[in-house]
C-alpha positions as CSV (number, residue, x, y, z in Angstrom):
1,X,67.1,34.0,60.8
2,X,69.9,32.6,59.5
3,X,70.1,33.8,55.6
4,X,71.5,31.9,52.5
5,X,72.3,32.9,49.3
6,X,69.9,31.1,47.6
7,X,67.0,32.3,49.5
8,X,66.5,35.5,47.0
9,X,66.9,33.4,44.1
10,X,64.3,32.4,41.7
11,X,65.1,28.8,40.2
12,X,64.0,28.5,36.4
13,X,63.2,24.9,35.4
14,X,64.6,23.4,31.9
15,X,63.3,20.0,30.6
16,X,66.1,20.2,27.6
17,X,64.1,18.0,25.6
18,X,61.2,20.4,24.7
19,X,63.1,23.6,25.4
20,X,65.3,24.5,22.2
21,X,67.0,22.6,19.3
22,X,70.4,23.6,18.0
23,X,70.7,20.7,15.3
24,X,67.0,20.1,13.8
25,X,66.8,16.8,14.8
26,X,63.7,17.4,17.0
27,X,65.1,17.5,20.2
28,X,66.0,20.5,22.7
29,X,69.8,20.1,23.8
30,X,72.4,22.1,25.6
31,X,73.3,24.0,22.6
32,X,69.8,25.3,22.4
33,X,70.1,26.1,26.4
34,X,73.3,27.8,25.7
35,X,71.6,29.8,22.9
36,X,69.0,31.1,25.4
37,X,70.6,32.1,28.3
38,X,70.8,35.6,27.6
39,X,66.8,35.5,27.7
40,X,67.2,33.7,30.9
41,X,69.1,36.5,32.5
42,X,66.8,39.1,30.8
43,X,63.9,37.1,32.9
44,X,66.1,37.6,36.0
45,X,66.2,34.4,37.1
46,X,69.5,32.7,39.2
47,X,69.5,29.2,39.2
48,X,68.6,26.5,36.3
49,X,67.1,23.3,37.4
50,X,68.3,21.2,34.7
51,X,65.7,18.2,34.3
52,X,68.3,14.8,33.4
53,X,70.8,15.2,30.8
54,X,72.5,11.8,31.4
55,X,73.1,9.2,29.3
56,X,69.9,6.9,28.9
57,X,67.9,4.9,26.8
58,X,65.1,7.0,27.7
59,X,62.3,5.4,28.5
60,X,61.2,7.9,31.2
61,X,62.2,10.7,29.8
62,X,66.0,10.7,30.8
63,X,64.5,9.3,34.5
64,X,66.1,6.2,33.6
65,X,70.0,6.6,34.1
66,X,72.2,4.0,32.1
67,X,75.6,6.0,32.9
68,X,75.4,9.2,35.5
69,X,78.9,10.1,34.4
70,X,78.0,11.2,30.6
71,X,75.5,12.6,28.7
72,X,73.0,11.4,26.5
73,X,73.9,11.8,22.8
74,X,70.3,13.3,21.8
75,X,71.4,16.2,24.4
76,X,74.9,16.9,23.1
77,X,78.5,15.9,25.0
78,X,80.3,16.0,28.4
79,X,82.2,19.3,26.1
80,X,78.6,20.8,25.7
81,X,77.7,20.4,29.2
82,X,80.6,22.1,30.4
83,X,80.3,25.0,28.0
84,X,77.0,25.4,29.6
85,X,78.1,25.5,33.2
86,X,81.0,28.0,32.2
87,X,78.5,30.2,29.9
88,X,75.8,29.9,33.0
89,X,78.8,31.4,35.4
90,X,79.4,34.2,32.8
91,X,75.6,35.3,33.8
92,X,75.7,34.6,37.7
93,X,73.4,32.0,36.7
94,X,73.6,28.4,39.0
95,X,72.6,25.1,37.8
96,X,70.8,23.0,39.7
97,X,71.5,18.9,38.5
98,X,68.5,16.5,38.8
99,X,70.0,13.4,41.1
100,X,67.9,10.5,40.5
101,X,69.1,7.9,43.1
102,X,65.9,5.7,43.8
103,X,66.4,4.1,40.5
104,X,68.6,3.8,37.3
105,X,67.9,2.3,33.9
106,X,67.9,-1.5,33.6
107,X,70.9,-0.7,31.0
108,X,73.2,0.7,33.6
109,X,76.3,-1.5,34.2
110,X,75.1,-2.2,38.1
111,X,72.2,-4.0,36.9
112,X,73.5,-5.6,34.1
113,X,75.8,-7.2,36.4
114,X,73.5,-7.5,39.0
115,X,71.1,-9.5,37.0
116,X,73.8,-12.2,35.9
117,X,73.6,-14.2,39.2
118,X,72.5,-14.5,42.4
119,X,76.4,-14.4,43.7
120,X,77.4,-11.6,41.5
121,X,78.8,-8.2,43.8
122,X,76.7,-6.2,42.2
123,X,73.3,-8.7,42.9
124,X,72.8,-6.4,46.4
125,X,72.8,-3.0,44.5
126,X,69.3,-3.9,43.3
127,X,66.0,-5.2,45.4
128,X,65.9,-9.0,44.4
129,X,63.3,-11.4,46.0
130,X,62.6,-15.2,45.3
131,X,58.5,-16.1,45.3
132,X,57.2,-19.6,44.0
133,X,53.4,-18.2,43.9
134,X,53.9,-14.8,41.7
135,X,55.0,-11.6,42.6
136,X,56.5,-11.4,46.4
137,X,54.0,-8.4,47.5
138,X,50.7,-6.9,45.9
139,X,53.2,-3.0,45.7
140,X,51.8,-1.3,42.3
141,X,54.3,0.4,40.2
142,X,53.3,4.2,39.9
143,X,53.0,3.4,36.3
144,X,50.6,0.8,36.3
145,X,50.8,-3.0,37.0
146,X,53.1,-5.1,39.6
147,X,56.2,-3.2,40.9
148,X,58.1,-6.6,40.7
149,X,59.3,-8.0,37.4
150,X,60.0,-11.7,37.0
151,X,63.7,-12.0,35.5
152,X,64.0,-15.6,34.3
153,X,67.9,-15.3,34.0
154,X,68.2,-16.1,37.7
155,X,64.4,-16.9,38.1
156,X,63.9,-14.1,41.1
157,X,61.5,-10.9,40.9
158,X,63.1,-7.2,40.9
159,X,61.6,-4.3,42.0
160,X,60.7,-1.4,40.6
161,X,58.4,1.4,41.6
162,X,58.3,3.0,38.4
163,X,59.0,1.7,34.8
164,X,60.2,-2.0,34.6
165,X,63.1,-0.5,32.8
166,X,63.9,1.9,36.0
167,X,64.8,-1.1,38.8
168,X,65.1,0.7,42.3
169,X,68.6,0.7,43.9
170,X,69.0,-1.0,47.2
171,X,70.3,2.1,49.4
172,X,70.5,0.2,52.3
173,X,74.0,-1.3,50.9
174,X,76.7,1.0,52.0
175,X,78.8,0.6,48.6
176,X,75.7,2.0,46.5
177,X,75.7,4.9,48.5
178,X,79.2,5.4,48.2
179,X,79.1,5.2,44.5
180,X,76.4,7.7,44.4
181,X,77.9,10.3,46.8
182,X,81.4,9.9,44.5
183,X,79.0,11.0,41.6
184,X,77.5,13.7,43.2
185,X,81.2,15.3,44.4
186,X,82.0,14.7,40.5
187,X,79.2,17.2,39.5
188,X,79.8,19.7,42.2
189,X,83.5,19.7,41.5
190,X,82.9,20.3,37.0
191,X,80.9,23.4,38.6
192,X,77.0,23.0,39.1
193,X,75.8,24.4,42.2
194,X,73.1,21.8,43.6
195,X,70.4,18.9,42.9
196,X,67.3,18.9,42.7
197,X,66.5,15.0,44.2
198,X,63.9,13.0,42.4
199,X,61.2,11.1,44.8
200,X,64.2,11.2,47.7
201,X,61.7,10.1,50.2
202,X,61.6,6.6,49.0
203,X,65.5,5.6,49.5
204,X,65.1,4.4,52.9
205,X,62.2,2.2,51.8
206,X,61.5,-1.1,53.2
207,X,59.6,-3.5,50.9
208,X,59.3,-6.2,53.0
209,X,57.6,-4.5,55.5
210,X,55.4,-2.7,52.7
211,X,57.2,1.3,54.0
212,X,57.8,2.9,50.8
213,X,58.2,6.3,52.1
214,X,59.8,7.6,54.8
215,X,61.6,4.4,56.0
216,X,63.3,4.6,59.2
217,X,66.9,5.0,57.6
218,X,65.8,7.9,55.1
219,X,66.9,10.9,57.5
220,X,70.3,9.3,58.4
221,X,70.9,8.6,54.8
222,X,70.5,12.6,54.0
223,X,72.6,13.6,56.7
224,X,75.2,11.3,55.7
225,X,75.1,12.4,52.1
226,X,75.1,15.8,53.6
227,X,78.1,15.3,55.7
228,X,79.9,13.6,52.9
229,X,78.9,15.7,49.9
230,X,77.0,18.7,50.2
231,X,78.6,20.2,53.3
232,X,81.9,20.7,51.5
233,X,80.2,23.0,48.8
234,X,77.8,26.0,48.7
235,X,75.2,24.1,47.4
236,X,71.1,24.6,46.9
237,X,69.4,21.4,47.2
238,X,65.4,20.6,46.8
239,X,63.8,17.0,47.6
240,X,60.9,15.9,45.6
241,X,59.0,14.7,48.5
242,X,55.4,13.4,47.4
243,X,54.6,12.4,51.4
244,X,56.0,15.3,53.2
245,X,54.0,16.8,55.7
246,X,54.5,20.2,57.5
247,X,56.1,18.1,60.5
248,X,58.7,16.0,58.0
249,X,59.5,19.1,55.8
250,X,60.9,20.4,59.6
251,X,63.1,17.2,59.3
252,X,64.3,17.4,55.9
253,X,65.0,21.5,56.2
254,X,65.1,22.4,59.6
255,X,68.4,24.5,61.0
256,X,70.9,22.2,62.4
257,X,69.0,19.0,60.6
258,X,72.0,19.1,57.9
259,X,69.4,17.3,55.5
260,X,68.1,19.3,52.5
261,X,67.4,23.1,52.0
262,X,63.6,22.8,50.8
263,X,61.3,20.4,49.7
264,X,58.6,20.0,47.4
265,X,55.3,19.6,49.0
266,X,52.2,17.9,46.8
267,X,49.8,18.3,49.0
268,X,48.3,21.4,47.2
269,X,48.7,19.9,43.6
270,X,46.2,17.0,44.8
271,X,42.9,19.3,45.8
272,X,41.6,19.0,42.4
273,X,41.5,15.0,42.5
274,X,39.0,12.8,44.5
275,X,40.5,12.0,47.4
276,X,42.4,8.4,47.3
277,X,41.4,7.9,43.7
278,X,44.5,9.3,42.2
279,X,46.0,12.0,40.1
280,X,43.1,11.1,37.3
281,X,39.9,11.1,39.3
282,X,39.1,14.7,38.5
283,X,37.1,17.2,40.5
284,X,36.4,20.6,41.3
285,X,39.7,22.6,43.1
286,X,38.5,23.3,46.8
287,X,39.7,27.0,46.9
288,X,39.2,27.3,50.5
289,X,40.9,24.0,50.8
290,X,43.7,25.7,48.8
291,X,44.3,28.6,50.8
292,X,44.2,26.4,53.9
293,X,47.0,24.2,52.5
294,X,49.2,27.1,51.3
295,X,49.0,29.2,54.6
296,X,49.7,25.7,56.7
297,X,53.0,25.6,54.9
298,X,53.6,29.4,55.3
299,X,53.2,29.1,58.9
300,X,54.5,25.8,60.1
301,X,58.0,26.5,58.3
302,X,58.4,30.3,59.4
303,X,61.9,30.4,61.0
304,X,61.7,26.3,61.4
305,X,62.4,25.3,57.7
306,X,62.3,26.4,53.9
307,X,59.5,26.4,51.1
308,X,59.7,25.5,47.8
309,X,56.9,27.9,46.1
310,X,55.6,26.1,42.7
311,X,52.6,25.9,40.6
312,X,54.1,23.8,37.5
313,X,56.6,21.5,36.5
314,X,57.4,18.6,34.0
315,X,54.9,16.2,36.0
316,X,52.0,18.9,36.2
317,X,49.5,20.4,33.9
318,X,49.9,24.0,32.8
319,X,48.4,26.1,36.2
320,X,46.9,29.0,33.9
321,X,44.8,25.7,32.1
322,X,44.4,24.1,35.8
323,X,43.3,26.7,38.0
324,X,43.5,29.8,35.9
325,X,41.4,31.0,32.9
326,X,43.5,30.0,29.3
327,X,41.1,31.6,27.4
328,X,39.5,35.3,27.5
329,X,41.4,35.6,31.1
330,X,45.0,34.2,30.2
331,X,47.1,37.2,30.9
332,X,45.3,38.0,33.7
333,X,45.4,35.1,35.2
334,X,48.7,33.9,34.4
335,X,50.1,36.9,36.5
336,X,47.2,36.4,39.2
337,X,48.5,32.9,39.9
338,X,52.6,34.2,39.8
339,X,51.6,37.0,42.2
340,X,50.2,34.9,44.6
341,X,53.2,32.4,44.8
342,X,56.0,34.7,44.4
343,X,54.9,36.8,47.2
344,X,55.0,34.3,49.6
345,X,57.9,33.1,51.9
346,X,60.2,30.3,50.4
347,X,62.2,30.1,47.0
348,X,59.8,30.0,43.7
349,X,60.1,28.0,40.7
350,X,59.1,28.8,37.3
351,X,59.0,25.6,34.9
352,X,59.7,26.7,31.1
353,X,57.2,28.5,29.1
354,X,55.1,29.5,32.7
355,X,56.5,32.9,32.2
356,X,54.7,33.3,28.7
357,X,51.8,31.8,29.8
358,X,51.7,28.6,27.8
359,X,48.3,26.3,28.1
360,X,48.0,22.7,28.1
361,X,47.5,20.7,24.9
362,X,43.9,19.7,23.7
363,X,44.4,16.1,22.0
364,X,41.8,13.4,21.5
365,X,43.8,10.9,19.9
366,X,46.5,8.7,22.4
367,X,48.9,8.2,19.4
368,X,49.8,11.8,19.5
369,X,50.9,11.3,23.5
370,X,54.4,10.0,24.3
371,X,54.6,10.4,28.3
372,X,54.8,6.5,29.4
373,X,52.6,7.3,32.6
374,X,49.7,8.6,30.4
375,X,50.0,5.8,27.5
376,X,49.8,3.0,30.3
377,X,46.7,4.6,31.9
378,X,44.7,4.6,28.9
379,X,45.5,0.9,27.8
380,X,44.9,-0.4,31.4
381,X,41.4,1.8,31.3
382,X,41.0,0.7,27.9
383,X,40.8,-3.0,28.9
384,X,38.8,-2.4,32.3
385,X,36.1,-1.2,29.8
386,X,36.1,2.8,30.9
387,X,34.6,4.8,27.8
388,X,37.8,6.3,25.5
389,X,35.9,9.9,26.2
390,X,36.5,9.7,29.9
391,X,39.8,8.5,29.7
392,X,41.0,11.3,27.5
393,X,39.4,14.0,29.4
394,X,41.3,12.9,32.3
395,X,44.7,12.4,30.2
396,X,43.6,16.2,29.0
397,X,43.3,17.8,32.1
398,X,46.4,15.9,34.1
399,X,48.7,14.4,31.6
400,X,52.3,15.0,32.0
401,X,52.7,15.9,28.5
402,X,51.0,19.1,29.2
403,X,53.8,20.2,30.5
404,X,56.7,18.9,27.8
405,X,55.5,20.2,24.6
406,X,58.0,22.3,23.0
407,X,58.8,25.8,24.2
408,X,57.2,28.4,21.8
409,X,59.8,30.8,21.2
410,X,58.4,32.9,18.1
411,X,55.2,32.1,15.3
412,X,58.0,30.4,13.0
413,X,57.0,26.4,11.9
414,X,56.9,24.8,15.3
415,X,57.1,27.7,17.2
416,X,60.4,28.1,16.7
417,X,61.9,25.2,18.7
418,X,63.4,23.0,15.6
419,X,64.2,23.3,11.8
420,X,63.1,19.4,11.9
421,X,60.1,17.4,13.0
422,X,59.8,18.0,16.8
423,X,59.9,14.7,19.1
424,X,56.4,16.0,20.0
425,X,54.0,18.0,18.8
426,X,54.1,21.8,19.4
427,X,50.9,23.5,21.1
428,X,48.6,24.7,18.2
429,X,48.3,27.7,19.7
430,X,52.0,29.3,19.5
431,X,50.9,31.5,16.8
432,X,49.7,33.6,19.3
433,X,51.5,32.7,22.6
434,X,55.2,32.9,22.4
435,X,58.1,34.4,23.5
436,X,59.2,36.8,20.9
437,X,55.3,38.2,21.2
438,X,55.7,38.8,25.3
439,X,59.0,40.6,24.9
440,X,57.4,43.1,22.5
441,X,54.7,43.7,25.2
442,X,55.5,45.3,28.5
443,X,52.3,44.6,29.4
444,X,53.1,40.6,29.2
445,X,52.8,37.8,31.5
446,X,56.9,37.9,30.7
447,X,57.6,41.3,32.3
448,X,55.3,40.6,35.2
449,X,57.6,37.4,36.0
450,X,60.6,39.6,36.0
451,X,59.1,42.4,38.3
452,X,58.1,39.5,40.8
453,X,61.8,38.3,40.2
454,X,63.0,41.8,40.8
455,X,61.1,42.2,43.9
456,X,62.4,39.4,45.6
457,X,65.6,40.5,45.6
458,X,64.8,44.1,46.1
459,X,62.9,43.7,49.1
460,X,63.8,41.7,52.1
461,X,60.0,41.7,53.4
462,X,59.1,39.3,50.3
463,X,62.1,36.9,51.3
464,X,61.8,36.9,55.5
465,X,58.3,38.4,56.4
466,X,55.6,36.7,58.7
467,X,53.1,35.1,56.9
468,X,49.2,35.7,57.9
469,X,46.0,34.7,55.9
470,X,43.6,37.1,55.6
471,X,39.8,36.4,54.7
472,X,39.9,33.0,55.3
473,X,36.6,32.1,54.3
474,X,36.2,34.3,51.2
475,X,34.9,32.0,48.4
476,X,37.1,34.0,45.6
477,X,39.8,35.6,47.2
478,X,43.2,34.8,48.5
479,X,44.3,37.8,50.6
480,X,47.6,37.5,52.9
481,X,49.9,40.0,54.6
482,X,53.9,39.6,55.0
483,X,55.1,41.4,57.9
484,X,58.9,42.3,58.5
485,X,60.3,44.6,60.8
486,X,58.7,48.4,60.2
487,X,56.6,47.1,57.0
488,X,53.9,45.0,56.1
489,X,53.1,43.5,52.3
490,X,49.7,43.1,51.4
491,X,48.9,40.6,49.0
492,X,44.7,40.7,47.5
493,X,44.1,38.8,44.5
494,X,40.7,37.3,42.7
495,X,41.2,33.4,41.8
496,X,37.9,33.8,39.6
497,X,36.5,35.2,36.9
498,X,33.8,37.5,38.6
499,X,33.8,40.5,40.7
500,X,33.9,39.8,44.2
501,X,33.2,41.9,46.9
502,X,35.0,42.0,49.8
503,X,36.0,44.1,53.3
504,X,39.9,44.4,54.3
505,X,40.1,43.8,58.5
506,X,40.4,46.8,60.2
507,X,43.9,45.7,61.4
508,X,45.2,46.5,57.8
509,X,46.4,49.9,58.6
510,X,47.4,51.0,55.0
511,X,47.6,54.8,55.1
512,X,50.8,54.9,54.1
513,X,50.9,52.3,51.5
514,X,52.8,51.9,48.1
515,X,51.2,49.8,45.2
516,X,54.2,48.0,44.1
517,X,52.9,45.5,41.5
518,X,49.5,44.5,40.0
519,X,48.3,42.5,37.3
520,X,46.1,45.3,35.5
521,X,47.5,48.4,33.9
522,X,46.0,50.9,35.6
523,X,46.5,51.9,39.2
524,X,44.2,51.0,42.0
525,X,43.5,53.4,45.4
526,X,44.6,52.4,48.7
527,X,43.3,48.9,49.7
528,X,40.9,49.8,52.5
529,X,39.2,51.6,49.7
530,X,38.6,48.7,47.5
531,X,35.2,46.9,47.7
532,X,35.9,45.1,44.8
533,X,38.2,42.9,42.3
534,X,37.9,42.7,38.6
535,X,38.2,39.0,37.0
536,X,41.8,37.2,38.3
537,X,43.0,41.0,39.4
538,X,46.0,40.7,41.8
539,X,47.4,43.7,43.8
540,X,50.5,44.0,46.1
541,X,51.1,46.9,48.5
542,X,54.0,47.8,50.6
543,X,52.4,49.4,54.0
544,X,55.1,51.5,55.9
545,X,54.5,51.6,59.9
546,X,52.6,54.8,60.8
547,X,55.3,57.0,62.9
548,X,54.3,57.6,66.6
549,X,52.9,60.7,67.0
């Protein structure tokens, strides 16, 4: 198997606005990140995925970029960014920038020029259409309403799949692509090590044919990007691809395809919503289906591509509240969920605060929320007459602000995030849940993550072993093996708060087994002698092959 430097790595996502505020303005910044690099080094992570810090009017928290070559003043200066790159290198930590090239801000120079006249040289940098009878099509924005916005200056509509202040770029224009490649080279030459590519499966869209994802030119553009930029540096890349299947993931990440290193699948993230109704339509997690989806991705990409492994990010609610138990079993369920994920094949992603078990917020008042998606959803459903209590239940469960409340560093005011007034409230449980408390307790979630990260570095079987699902139909237990050379890794985890019985298949020969990590402090006997699990228990054994007699 071809091996790459980032395959043993663990990636940590920083959402700068909410990570650490150094100057008391209530907004996290680059200086604040620099101040916490020793914390990240202690955790053991290898790569920081840095959510957007580019110049932006901040309509969508930085994903609306007005200048790719400058830093948003909220976060600091280019000098601060260069010092962050320098300080991470001292600690053998790489930086993965967030790359947003599906759209820009409407305040970007290109769009300002584009809307001036129909014959402006920048007109074709965006997607404009004439229409005398309302929007040119019924395509809707991810953030509610039509994806077409009327612009009276030239009497045409422009296309925006997200906010109306985020007009979509036209990547079918080769000049646009060349500008973007130049920008990517600029950042790589500064010393960043790669890119997380925002909604990258949209860049080949054909709006007139109503083809948004997986457009016919998508893979051509990614291969061109690789040739002109990525192949020139020792990069790591991951694409945000909500539409990806295991088949298309092999196209994105397959050996010799020269596109991306890995992609984010969304299939497991939609298993607690009613099919076809979107993220806000809540239902109970289908656990058996979750096992099936995770396992399909593990087996389908084995030696054909590469997986990203994640439960959390800036767009998802906190996993310990979502599929764990954030009350009486918060520590155990957070460790269990981490164990199940980190022992799979792929590159694990940790979202800030996940490693200390931060939880969802519990706010009933929409005025306390800051996310444009949640606010638009609330207003739209109120107009439709949906009861406010029902709307707020969906937002509390799935809203993106769950992930965006400030990092809880200690039990000082505002969790030690800022000396000022935070841009969004800190979760009220910061007195009990914070990094200082976690680092002072050797049984904390933090040190469990530290051990998982270290195991990936130490054991090739975690990185390269072949996956097999066990107990496929068990309603409460996730169990699987990883096999590599003369070793087997056995993972057994209870996803729920009961004490389920189970029996491992006889094919699991554990006579020479060693417990390498558990989320309970006391050790367990050989796995074949365990017939029940405690609430949210997870155990991992390394089994050596029996010598021939």
